[in-house]
Structures are given as C-alpha cells and as structure tokens.
C-alpha positions as CSV (number, residue, x, y, z in Angstrom):
1,M,94.9,91.1,104.1
2,T,93.6,94.5,104.7
3,F,95.3,97.9,105.1
4,T,95.4,98.4,108.9
5,P,96.1,101.8,110.4
6,D,99.6,100.5,111.3
7,L,100.3,99.4,107.7
8,V,99.1,102.7,106.4
9,A,101.4,104.6,108.7
10,E,104.3,102.4,107.5
11,L,103.5,103.0,103.9
12,E,103.2,106.8,104.6
13,L,106.8,106.8,106.0
14,L,108.1,104.7,103.1
15,A,106.5,107.2,100.7
16,L,108.6,110.0,102.3
17,F,112.0,108.6,101.3
18,N,113.8,110.2,98.3
19,L,114.4,107.3,96.0
20,G,116.6,109.5,93.8
21,N,119.2,109.7,96.6
22,T,119.8,106.6,98.8
23,Q,122.2,108.6,101.0
24,E,119.3,110.7,102.2
25,G,117.5,109.2,105.1
26,L,114.6,110.2,107.4
27,K,114.6,111.2,111.1
28,V,111.3,110.7,113.0
29,H,111.7,113.1,115.9
30,H,110.3,112.3,119.4
31,V,107.8,115.1,118.9
32,A,106.3,113.5,115.8
33,A,102.9,111.8,115.8
34,P,102.9,108.7,117.9
35,E,101.8,106.7,114.9
36,A,104.8,107.8,112.9
37,I,107.2,107.0,115.8
38,A,105.7,103.5,116.1
39,A,105.7,103.0,112.4
40,A,109.5,103.8,112.2
41,K,110.2,101.3,114.9
42,R,108.1,98.6,113.1
43,L,110.0,99.3,109.9
44,H,113.2,98.9,111.7
45,D,112.0,95.7,113.4
46,K,111.1,94.4,109.9
47,G,114.6,95.3,108.6
48,L,113.5,98.0,106.2
49,V,115.3,101.0,107.8
50,T,118.6,101.2,109.7
51,Q,117.5,103.0,112.9
52,T,114.4,102.8,115.2
53,D,113.8,106.5,114.4
54,G,114.1,106.1,110.6
55,G,117.6,106.3,109.3
56,Y,118.4,105.0,105.9
57,L,116.6,102.4,103.8
58,T,118.1,98.9,103.8
59,S,118.1,97.0,100.4
60,L,114.8,95.5,101.4
61,G,113.5,98.9,102.5
62,L,114.5,100.4,99.2
63,E,112.5,97.7,97.4
64,A,109.5,98.3,99.7
65,A,109.7,102.1,99.3
66,E,109.8,101.7,95.5
67,H,106.7,99.5,95.5
68,A,104.9,101.9,97.9
69,Q,105.7,104.9,95.9
70,S,104.7,103.2,92.6
71,L,101.4,102.1,94.1
72,L,100.7,105.7,95.1
73,T,101.5,106.9,91.6
74,I,99.2,104.3,90.0
75,L,96.4,105.1,92.4
76,K,96.7,108.9,91.9
77,V,96.6,108.4,88.1
78,S,93.5,106.3,88.4
79,E,91.8,109.0,90.5
80,T,92.2,111.5,87.7
81,A,91.2,109.2,84.8
C-alpha cells in the first residue's frame, strides 16, 4: 500500500485534532481546499468523524488520530537525528 494524495489529506486532517480534548472538534468550511473537504467526507464515510464536514472524532477516529500523530512525531524525530 502506498500513501496516495487522498490518504495524505486524510492523515493531515487527523493530525489537526487536539488529542488532549476530545470535546474539541474540527469544522472544514466550504471555502477550504477541495482536498480537505473531500478528506473530511471520506473520514466520515469511514466512521472516523461524526460529520461530513469534520465534527468530532469517533472512538475509531480517536485511535486513528493517535496513530497518525504518533507517526508524525516519530518521523520528525528521525529527521533531526
């Protein structure tokens, strides 16, 4: 499996969620980049967020966001090593 542009857009949205506060969601506005709007809809279709324009993370979405943000942390540390 490769990282397609669609998957990267989804990972970028998951990376924006505040994992320290699960009551804080995201709203992808209609003026956002088309890639972000489409990514939010795909995340909703996959059951990771509560609304087609973002919303809150579901339990599966929380797990995915944790993994995505952990991966970014690992890769950023590796870049500086």
